[in-house]
C-alpha positions in Angstrom: -80.4 0.7 -88.2 -79.8 1.4 -84.5 -79.5 5.0 -83.4 -77.0 6.0 -80.7 -77.9 8.9 -78.4 -76.2 11.2 -77.7 -74.9 11.5 -81.2 -71.2 12.0 -81.7 -69.0 12.9 -84.6 -66.3 15.3 -85.3 -68.1 17.6 -87.9 -65.4 19.8 -89.2 -62.7 17.3 -89.8 -64.3 16.1 -93.0 -63.9 19.6 -94.3 -60.1 19.1 -94.4 -60.6 16.2 -96.7 -63.1 18.0 -98.8 -60.8 21.0 -99.2 -58.2 18.4 -100.3 -60.5 17.0 -102.9 -61.9 20.3 -104.1 -58.4 21.6 -104.7 -57.3 18.4 -106.5 -54.3 18.3 -104.3 -51.8 15.5 -104.9 -50.4 15.4 -101.4 -52.5 13.4 -98.9 -53.7 15.0 -95.7 -51.7 14.0 -92.6 -54.0 13.1 -89.6 -53.0 12.1 -86.1 -55.5 11.1 -83.4 -54.3 10.7 -79.8 -56.3 9.7 -76.8 -55.6 11.6 -73.5 -57.9 10.3 -70.8 -61.4 11.0 -72.0 -60.3 13.5 -74.6 -59.3 12.8 -78.2 -56.7 15.2 -79.7 -56.8 15.6 -83.4 -54.0 17.2 -85.5 -54.4 17.3 -89.2 -52.8 19.2 -92.1 -52.7 19.4 -95.8 -51.0 21.7 -98.4 -53.5 23.0 -100.9 -52.5 24.4 -104.3 -54.7 27.5 -103.8 -54.1 31.0 -102.4 -54.8 31.5 -98.7 -57.8 33.7 -99.5 -59.4 30.9 -101.6 -58.9 28.3 -98.8 -60.3 30.8 -96.2 -63.3 31.5 -98.4 -64.1 27.8 -98.6 -63.7 27.3 -94.9 -66.0 30.2 -94.1 -68.7 29.3 -96.6 -70.6 27.3 -93.9 -73.9 27.2 -95.8 -72.2 25.2 -98.7 -71.0 22.4 -96.4 -73.8 20.0 -97.3 -72.8 20.2 -101.0 -69.4 18.5 -100.4 -69.5 16.8 -97.0 -71.1 13.4 -97.2 -73.7 12.9 -94.4 -74.2 16.6 -93.7 -78.0 16.8 -93.4 -78.7 20.4 -92.3 -76.8 23.6 -91.6 -77.9 26.9 -90.1 -75.7 30.0 -90.1 -76.2 33.1 -88.1 -73.7 36.0 -88.4 -73.2 37.5 -84.9 -70.7 40.1 -85.8 -68.1 40.8 -88.5 -65.8 38.1 -87.0 -68.2 35.8 -85.2 -70.6 33.2 -86.6 -72.9 30.7 -85.0 -73.2 27.5 -87.0 -75.7 24.7 -86.3 -74.9 21.4 -88.0 -76.8 18.2 -88.2 -75.0 15.3 -89.8 -75.2 11.5 -90.0 -72.4 9.0 -89.9 -72.4 5.2 -90.2 -70.1 3.3 -87.9 -70.3 -0.5 -87.9 -74.0 -1.2 -88.2 -75.0 2.0 -86.3 -76.3 5.2 -87.9 -75.2 8.1 -85.7 -76.8 11.5 -86.0 -74.8 14.4 -84.7 -76.1 17.9 -83.9 -73.9 20.6 -82.7 -73.9 24.4 -82.3 -70.5 26.0 -82.8 -69.4 29.5 -82.1 -66.8 30.4 -84.8 -64.3 33.3 -84.4 -62.8 34.3 -87.8 -59.5 36.2 -88.3 -59.4 36.9 -92.0 -57.0 34.6 -94.0 -55.2 33.5 -90.8 -57.4 31.3 -88.6 -60.8 30.3 -87.4 -61.4 29.1 -83.8 -64.5 27.1 -82.9 -66.1 25.9 -79.7 -69.2 23.9 -79.2 -71.8 25.8 -77.1 -74.5 23.2 -77.4 -74.6 19.8 -78.8 -74.1 16.1 -78.7 -70.4 16.0 -77.6 -69.4 16.7 -74.1 -67.0 19.2 -75.4 -65.5 20.2 -78.8 -63.2 23.0 -79.6 -60.3 23.8 -81.9 -58.7 25.9 -84.6 -58.3 25.9 -88.4 -55.0 27.7 -89.3 -54.0 28.9 -92.8 -50.3 29.4 -93.5 -48.6 30.5 -96.7 -46.6 27.7 -98.3 -44.5 27.6 -101.5 -47.1 25.2 -103.0 -50.1 27.4 -101.9 -51.7 27.2 -98.5 -50.9 24.9 -95.6 -54.2 24.2 -93.8 -54.0 22.8 -90.3 -56.8 21.5 -88.0 -56.2 21.1 -84.3 -59.1 20.0 -82.1 -59.9 18.5 -78.7 -63.2 16.6 -78.2 -64.8 14.6 -75.5 -67.6 12.2 -76.4 -70.5 11.9 -73.9 -69.6 9.6 -71.0 -71.7 6.6 -72.1 -70.2 6.4 -75.7 -67.5 3.7 -75.5 -64.0 5.0 -76.2 -63.3 2.4 -79.0 -66.5 3.6 -80.8 -65.3 7.3 -80.5 -61.9 6.3 -81.9 -63.5 4.5 -84.8 -65.7 7.5 -85.7 -62.7 9.8 -85.7 -60.5 7.4 -87.7 
């Protein structure tokens, strides 16, 4: 298979769907992807039938990502402070007949049971940042994901959109 450099893939979005599967939720995630110039804006949400602390624990257990995210090859976690974590991820995705490897270093800022912000500090995307938000809901926890990413300039926009979809 051909390999595309620089690698590109939104790494944390699959976690939304894994949380969905892990919790055996009946409601499907709602995902919206918009293109604004060279940026892709992703909004996603799902209601999980678990307490907010359970959803938060799953989101912040970075080392276990390879056990439930298909294509996650390697992960490295370095705790910087009580609320800051550096997460290195290497993943592989298949788009059309290409195999795309993605490596990124994310700085995560955690606010217990409320939200987790992230920003790529090094990696294969031109830029990638966003936030996971956890809100109480009658059915459990509403988990939202909002991110903005820009693929490297020589990755065609249609391919970036296909990866995200």
